[in-house]
N, C-alpha and C positions, 0 to 999 in steps of 0.2 A: 391676114390669113383668110383663105376662101371660106365662104359660108354656104350652107345648104338650107333649103326651106323644109321645115317640119310639117309637111302635108298641109292640111286645111287650116292649121293654126296660123299660118303665115309667119311664124317665128323664124327668123334667119339666125341659124346657130353655126358655130365654127365647125369645120370639117374634123378637126381634133377637138373633142370635148372631154370633160373631166368627170370621171367616176369617183365619187368621194367616199366610197367604203374604206379604202386603205388608210385614209388619214386618221381614222380612229386609233391606229396603232402607233402614232407618233405624238409627241407632246404638242401643246397648243402653239408655242412659238414657232416650232418647225413647220407645223401645218400651215400657219398663217404665211410664213415665208414662201412655202411651196405654192400656195394659192395665189399670192401676189406675183410670183414668178410666172404662173400660168396666165394671169390677167395681163401682165406686162407683155407677155408673148403673143397676146391677141385672143386667147380663149375666152369665150363669153357664155358657155353653157356648162352648168354644174349640177350633177345629179346626186342626190343623197336620199336618206330614208330615216324615219323615226327609229327603226331598228338598228341603225349604225351607231349606237352608243352616243358619243359626243361629236360626231361628224357635223351635225347641223349647227351645233354651238360654235365650232371652229369656222364654219362658213360665215356665220353671223359676225364673228369677230373680224374676219378678213374683209367682208364686203358690205357691212351695214352703211358705210358712208358712200357707196357707189352702187346702190341697189338698182338704179335705173339703167345701169350700163351692162347688166348681166341677166341671164335667163337661169332660173332655178326650178328644178323639179324635185319633189320629194315623194315619199310613199308611206302608206299605212297598211299594217297587217291586221287591222280591226276586223271584226266579224259582223258588225252592224252599223247602221247610220250614226247612232249616238257615239259609238267608239271611234268611228272615223273622224267625226267633227271634234271630238276631244283630242285625238292625235294631232289633227291639223292645227288646233289652237296652240298645242305645245310646240309643234314644229315652228310656227310663226314666232313664238316667243324665243326659241333658241336661235332662229335665223335672224332675229331682230328686224322683222319686216311685217307688213300687214297683208301681204299676199304672196302666193307662189305662182309661177307661170303655169306649171303642170302639176296636178295632184293625181297620183297613181295608186291603184290597188296593188299591193305588194305580193307577188308570187301567188296569184289566185289559183285555187284548185278546181274551181268551176266558175263559169260566167254567171254573175249575180242576176237574179230575177229583177228586171227593171221596174216591175209593177209592185214589188214589195215596198210598202210605204216606210218600213223601218230598216230596209236593206241598204247595202253598200252603194248601189247605183243612185238611189234617192239621196244618200248622203253626199255624193259627189255633186249632184245637181243643187242641193241646198248650199254647199260650199260656194258654188258659182254664184248663186243668187245673193249670197252675203258678200260677194266680192273678194273672197279669201283665196280663190284660185281662178285662173283665166281659162284653163283647158284641163281636160280629164283624160286619163289613160290607164292602161293595165300593164303589169309585168308578169311574165310567166316563164317557167322552164319547160313547159309542156306545149309541144307544137300544136296539138289539137285544140287546146284552150286558146292559145294566141290566135289561131286561125278563126275560131268561132267568134272571139271578141272582135276581130277585124271585120268580119262579114256582118256582124250585128248592126253596124253603122252607129253604135252608141258612143264610141270612144274616138278621141282625137289622135292618140298616139298608142303605139304598141312597142313594148320593150321586151326583147327576146335575145337569148345568147346565140350569136353568130360570129364565126371566125373563118379563116381560110381553110380550116380542116373540118368544117361542119358538113354534114350530109347535104346533098343537093336539095332535099325536101325542106330543110331549114332555110337554106339560102333563098329558096323560091318565095319565102314569106316577104322578102324585100320587094319583089315584083308585085305581089298581091297588094301590099300596102300602097305601092305607087299607083296601081290601078284604082284603088279605092280612095286615093288622095289622103292617106293617113301618114303621120310621121312615124318613121321606123328608127328606134333607138337600139343600137347594137351593144348589148352587154357581153361580158366574157370574150371580148374581141381578141384577147391574148390567151384564151382557153385556160384561165386561172393561173397564168404565169408560165405555162408550158411552151408557149411560142416565144422564141428569144430574138427574133429579127424584127425590130420596129419597122424597118424599111419594108419588109415583105407584108407585114400586117397593115401598114398604112397604105401601101400600093394596092392591096386587094380591095380596099373600100373606095378607091378612086374610080372603080368601075360603076359605082352606084350613086346617082346624084341625089337620092332620097334617103340614104342610110347614114346615120350619124353614130360613129363609134364613141363610146365613153370609156376612155382608157383609165383603168384603175391604177393610180400612181401614188407612191409615198416617198419617193426619192427624187431629188432635183436632177440627178443624172438620167433617170427614166423619162422625166418630163422633157429634158433637153433633147433627147432623141427624136421625139415627135415634133417638137418645135422646129428642129433642124429639117426633118422630112418635109414639113410644110414650106419652110423657107426655100428649099431646093426644088420644091414641086415634084417630088418623087413619083414616078409612075411605074407600072409593070414593065420590066425588062426581061429578056431571056434569063439573066442571072437570078432575078428575083422569082421568076416562075419556077426555076430549078429549086430554089429554097422552099417554095410552097409545095412543090411535088415531093420533096424529101420529107417535109413535115407531115404531109398526108400519108405517105407510105409508113412512117413510124408511129403516127398518132391517130389516124382516122379510125373511127369506129365508136363504140359505146364505152367511153372511158369516163373517169371521174373528173369533173370540171372544178372541184373544190368549192362548190357553192355553199356547203355547210348545212343544207336543209335536213340532212340525216341526223344532225346533232340536236340535243346532247345525248350521249351514250350513257346508260345507267352505270356502266363500268368505267366511265371516264376515258374511253378510248378516243384518240384524236382521229376520227374516221376521215375527215375531210383532207387530211394530209396523208394518212397511211393508205387510203384507197388509191392514191396516185403516186405512191412512193417510188416505184420503179422508174417512172417517167422523170420524177424530180432528181433521182440519183444520176440519171444519164443526161439531163438537160440543164442542170444547175450545179453549183459547187457542191459536190457530194460530201465533202468533209464535215459539213454542218450537221449531217445526219448520223455521224459516227461517234458522237460524244456521249457522256454518261446520261445526259438528259434524255436523248432519244433512245438509248438502250433501255432506260426505265419505262419510257412511253410505249415502246414496242413490246415490252414484256406484258403489258396489259392486254394485248391481243389474245393471249392464252387464257384470259379470264372471261372471254366473250360468252354471254349467256345464250346466244342464238335465239334471242327473244323476238327478232323480226322487226323491231321498231325502226331501225335504220332503213331497212329495205322497204318498209311501207311508206317511208317519207321521201325516199330518193326519187326525184322527178325524172330520172333517166332509167329507172327500173333495174339498177345494178344489184347484184347479189353481194351486198357489202360484207356480210360475215365470211363468205368464202373468199372474197377478194382480199380482205385484210390478212387472212391466214396464208394465202399464197404470197402476199407481199412481204410478210414476215420471213418466210423462207427465202425469198428473193434477196432481202436485205442481208440475211445471214450468209448467203452464197456470195453476195457482192463483197462483204467484209473479207471472206476467205480469198477472193480474187485479188484484193488490195493488200493482203498480208496482215490484216488487223486481227490480233488475238482476242478471243472472248475473255 
């Protein structure tokens, strides 16, 4: 599989890389089998986080005996130096290694003060001094924050959500990072599962020699699609450009990516699914959202307190409480169209 250089780190990582958030949803044996399939298929870069429940533990189980053959990045949501170093030690224990290649600040809301001796940036530098991480980076869902971090010159990598339906301003971050010789890691490259053509998604990133997508995968058939794209060396064709154009027409704009940072809801509403329910109904098997479970979950929408917590947390500025109410009505209308009785 072809490799791309992650900016000034010099790390050569595979053009298809592995986002390990979804493996927290499957059992350990299935996760290890999936990770071994990725490794055997040539993938050498795996991105995880302390916040992804047992994702790190599963990576450790899969790769502890071949650590020198792969690149691992993880993340901490800590608020200060001490918390970050504590998180990193726990990550290393779970990963069964004594270092990570990239340590990242997870979804930062502002760029840390590098002069704060007890702050996050000094924590990253201390981790480097101790040999527990080789390079440092940030992840963010806010373009202004990602751009500020890139321009600061303090970080080696920037991780940000980009896909072929992203606004041009987001896509332009790729060029900025190339200009600054920073590694660009593309999360949400399938827009939280709304993009259904692996070929189109893969081909889109073939345009950028410095952008590395980390596909979030939890099924072998999902992984097989991207391995096949690499083997066939898929590139943009008029047919795939038409797929991208259709996706942009249907999905482009300020929509829910399913990141989950709006959660938890005090009423238990599954905001990260219900906020994008119309797209899921029309771009995935809709029957799964018509059962008793989802009927009960959607009923919770009517208990919304309009407290504003979700909206204050949303990195895309969505009006979540209004969106879930609209989507409840859309779901009800969709049921009627399909002839499903209440």
